[in-house]
Residue, then its C-alpha position, 0 to 999 in steps of 0.5 A: m096778462e101778457l103770459r095769459s094771452k100767449v097761453i090762450y093763443a097757444y091753446g087756440l092754435i092747438l085746437v085749430l090743428i086738431f080740427t084740421l086733422v079731423l077734417g083731413q081724416l074725414a076727407l080721406a075716409p071715402a077714399a080709404k073705404a073705396a079702396s076696398i071695392k072688389i071687381l070680379i070678371n067671370g069670377e076672377q078678381l081684377d086687381t088694379d093699381p091704383a084702386p077703384f073709387i066711387e064718385e057720385g054713386r058710380v065706380l071708376v076704374p083705371l081705363r087700361a086694366l078694365f078695357e084689356a080685362l074685357g078683351a078690348a084694345v085701348d088707345w090714348d090720344a094725349a093731345a085730344r085727351t080722348v080714350t078709345g076702346s075697341k072690341g070686335e065691331t064695337t068702339v067706345r070713345l070717352v073724352i076726359g071731363q066730358k059727360t058725352a061719350r060715343v059708342n060707335n056712332k051713337s052719343v051717350t050721356l054719362d052720369v060721371p065723366a072719365k077723369i085723370t087722378q093720381g096720374r092715371t085715367f079712370v073711366p066709369l065701369r058700368f058704362v064701359g062694361e055694358s057698352l062692350g057687351a058685358k053684364v054689370d051688377w053691384d053687390a052693395g053688401n060686399r062692395t063688389v062689382i060683378i061682371a059677366t062677359a058675353t062668353t060666360g057659360s063656356p069655359t074661359s081662361r083666367r087673365i094675367t098681366i105680363t111684361d113682354s120683351m119690349g116692356r109692354v104690360v099686356r093682359v093675356p089669357c092663362p092658359p091661352r087655347r088658340i095661339i098664333s106665333v110668328n116668332g119661331n123661337a117662341s113656337e119652339l119653346i111652346c112645343a118644348f113645354g108640351a103645349g104645341e097643340k095650342i098653336v094654330g098658326i105660324s110664320d111662313t118660315t117656321d119649320f121646327p119642330p116637325l110638330l108644327k109642319d101642318k099648322t096654318k101659315v099666316g105670312k111673314v114674321m114682320t108682316p103677317n096676313i091680318e085676314k088669315i089671323a082673324a080667320l083662325k080666331p086666336d086668343l093670343f098672338i106672339a111675335y118677336g120683340s127687339g130687332m124684328a118687332l111688328k109695326q105698331e099699325i099691325v099691333s093696333k089692328l090685332q088689338k082692335l080684333g080683341i087679340p092680345v099681342v105679346l112681343l118676345d125675343c127668346y133669342k138673346l143670351e142675356t134675356i133668354r131666362r126672363d123670356v122663357r119664364t114669361l112664356g111659361k107663366i102665360l102657358a101655366r107651364e112654369k115647371e116645364a119652363e124651369e126644367y128647360l132653364a135647368f138644362f140650359d144653365k147646366y151646360q152654360r155653367l160648364i162652358e163659362s167655368r172654363t172660359e171666364k178667366l181666360p186672359a184676352k190674349a188667349k181668346p181667339l179673334v173671330y169673324l162671325e158671318l151672319f146668313s149672307d156674305y160679309k154681314t156680321v154682328s157687333a157688340g151686344a148682339g146675340g151672336t157676340q154674347m155667344l162668342e164671349a161665353a165661349g171664350g172668343r173675341n168678336a172682330a166686329g165688336d167696335f162697330r156701332v150698328p148692330y149688323p154691319q156690312v163689311s168687305s173682303e178687304w176688311v176681313l183680310a185686314k182683321n186677319p181673324q184666327v177663326i171664321i164662323h158662318v151662320a147658315s140661314t135655313s131658308s137660303l142654305p139648307s141645314g138643320f133638322g132632316k137636312s144633309p151636310d152637302a150645302l154646308k160643305k159647299k159653302r165652306s169651300e166657297i168661303i175658303s176660295r174667296p180672293g186672297w183669303r188663303s192668307i187669313k190665319a183661320v183659313q191657313a189653320g183650317k178653322v173655318y166652320l159653319l153653324s145652322s141658324e137653328i142652333y144660333t141664338g134662340p132656344r137651342m143657343i146653348v148647343g151653338i155655344a158648345y160648338f163655338a167653345k169646342w172650335l175656339h178651345p179644343g184643348l179645354f173642351s176635349d171632353v165636351d161633345p156638342e152633338a151629344i148635348h143637342q141630342e139630349l135636348l132634342k130627346k128630352f124636350h121634343g122626343l126627337e132623335i138627332k138627324g140633320a146637319w147643324a155644324y160643319p165640319q163636326 
C-alpha cells in the first residue's frame, strides 16, 4: 500500500511538471512570435537588439534605435525615468509607466506607456513615429511596420550603426551627403578616400589638403559656431574624440538639430586602423580605406622590423617638444607611440599627465641624445606650400637656449624640427620614417622619408610634394 502511494505521488509530480512546462511554452509563445516583427524605415530594415514586441495591440521598440533612425536626438533622465526625443522644432517626452506623454507643450494619452524590460527602455512605435512627422502603417500579413519619413520621395541615404572613438554608438547616414568636419585628420582622410566634395564645412585651422581651402569655416575645433553649422544643413558632423572632444552641451545642441555627431581620433598609432575603417564604413568607401591602410602598414612593417629587437641601450633618449617651448608628451601619447615604433625612448615617459610642461633645467638634467621639436602649422609656418625659413630659425633658437650647448643632442647636431602635418594624424607614417632616420641613420640609410611622403601625396591626393615638413632633411 505504501509503495502504491509512492508511485501515485511520483506520477502526480510528473504531471505537474509537464503541465508547468506547457504553460511556460505558452507564455513564451507571444514573445517568440513578436520577435519576428520587422520594421522598415523608407524601405530600409531597422535592426534592434532586443527585438520589438507587441503589447495590447501596440508595437514597442527600443527607444534609442527608433529615435536615432528617425533622425532625432535622445536624452534619458534616469532620476525622473523620462525619455526625451528632439528633432528640429519637435520635442517628444515620455515617462516610464505613464500613459500621458507630451509633444512640445501638448499632452497626449497613450494606449500603452513606455516601459523597461530586459534592461532596455521600450517606447510605442506608432506614437513616436507620427509625433516626429513620419507616416506609420502596419502590414499584419507580414508582421511588418512600414514607416515613411517626411523626406521620402527625395533620394535618401540608408542608415548604419557605428561605434566612434569614444565608444558611442551612433546611427549615421551612409553615405552622408553634407559633412561638416572640425577634425582636420578626418577631413584629410575623407579627401584621401575621394569624398572631399561631401565636406561643406571645416574648422578655422584646417588647411590641408588644398581641396578644402574654399570650404566654409565654422569656428574652433572644440567650440564651433552652432548657427554656422545649422545654416549649412549637414547630415553628419565629425569632431575629435579623446583629448579634443566637444563638450557634451555642444553635442546635445547638434543632436537636437537632428545632426548625428561622430567623435573620431584619427591620430593615434594604436587606433588609426580602427578609425580609418570606421570612416570608410560611414562613407561607403571601405575599399579606399583598406588601400590607405595597406600603404601605411607597408612602411610601418619595414620600420618596426628593424627596430623592434633593438636592446634598450641602443635606443636613443629623445626629448620631444610639442608645439610650444618646454611642452612635451608622456607615455601613451601619440608622439610616444611614434618614437617607440622608430626605436627611441621618450625622456618624459615617466610623467603621469599626458602633456607635461617641463623646464630648461629638467631637459639639461635628462641630457637627451636627440631633440625633436614639433612645429604647429598655426604658429610656426611649415607644411604644404611653406618655405623652411621658419623651421631653420626655430632650430637656431633651440640650440641657443642658455646652457643647451652642453646637451648631447646639441653637441652631436641631432636637433630636428617636424611639421605637425606629419606628426600623428593620417600621415604619421611619414613622421615615423623621419624619426627612424634621425635616430638610427645607419639602420635606415636606404629609407627616404621624403620619397614616402611624395608617394602618399601623389597616390591619395594627386599632389606633388612641395613645402617644408622637416628640418634639416
